[in-house]
C-alpha angles and dihedrals in degrees: 000000000000128000107257091199094051089050091053088049088052093051092052097039117004114192111241110223113251095020136083093223133084135236091258092050093046100031099147093045093047091052093052091044090052092050095046099038121000092186092060094045098052087172113154098202092046090051101043109026099018123233098223099091090106102248129067137192112267126243091258092068095040093052090056094057124241101282096045092043093054093044091046094051093046090047092051094049090048094049091050089048094050089047091056092237122156113256105278121239127216112286119257091245140358129025121307114248114257125182130180115258115272114265093236093059129085088244094069111099092232089065093061106125093205093046132264097270094051094049091045089057087051090056093048091051086050092056093046092051090050090050088054095049099097091050098240094125099086128154092279093050092048088054092054090046092051092051091051096044090056087060095043098084096231094126134250097276095052090042091053092048095049093048093048089053092048091052097044118096118248108279107182092171092061094041095050092045087057089073108074102177135045088249092053091049088057092046092050089054092045091052090051093050092048090057096056141028103220099229094138129066090240094053094045090046092051092052092048090050092048094050089049093052091048091050096235116165115243091239091055091048088052090056091049089051092052095043093050092044089052090053094054128075133187109288112272095015103090108169087234104040118186094200 
């Protein structure tokens, strides 16, 4: 069996073989590597989700790890919403501060009633569903992804899980049911929004539908939008580059 938390970390910040950086830190480089030589790239996010959307998660989120980053962003959005603040914009300079959710809140992974691993798999499924929202993952694309995944080094079990999710039809009922608390509903939406930048009607429509099915207030969704946007920078221009 594969480690769900490691898989989520890979999706948010896959290590590029031969470097000390991540896909998210070196987005532009990873995209070119994946195009020129998929074997050399071996970058899961570049293979599965693509890193050419134009904006990538900053180092602050990557350093926390996938589960803590998603929980931290969702918690920050929730706190701002409850405080009645206006949705925050990206800071003028530097990386926005991002902390893991406090242990005594429902946003902390240890508070997951179904267990960390099970909820982590739900978040991975949410990310894959969002990635499929614009319909670009057709049969031909799935074949390409399957070939690249076999070279990515993630292991046969994780590879089988990802391909099964890619091939499965969208099932919002099951996905939404995987979030058992209000905090998890917000985290599920946050993970989905992290995956895509809704610059197509299909992607925007998917996120709006998901928010509605999760029962998230519009004002809270606006805070997630602002918080996630602040945690992203133009691809290849991370505020704290390592290259």
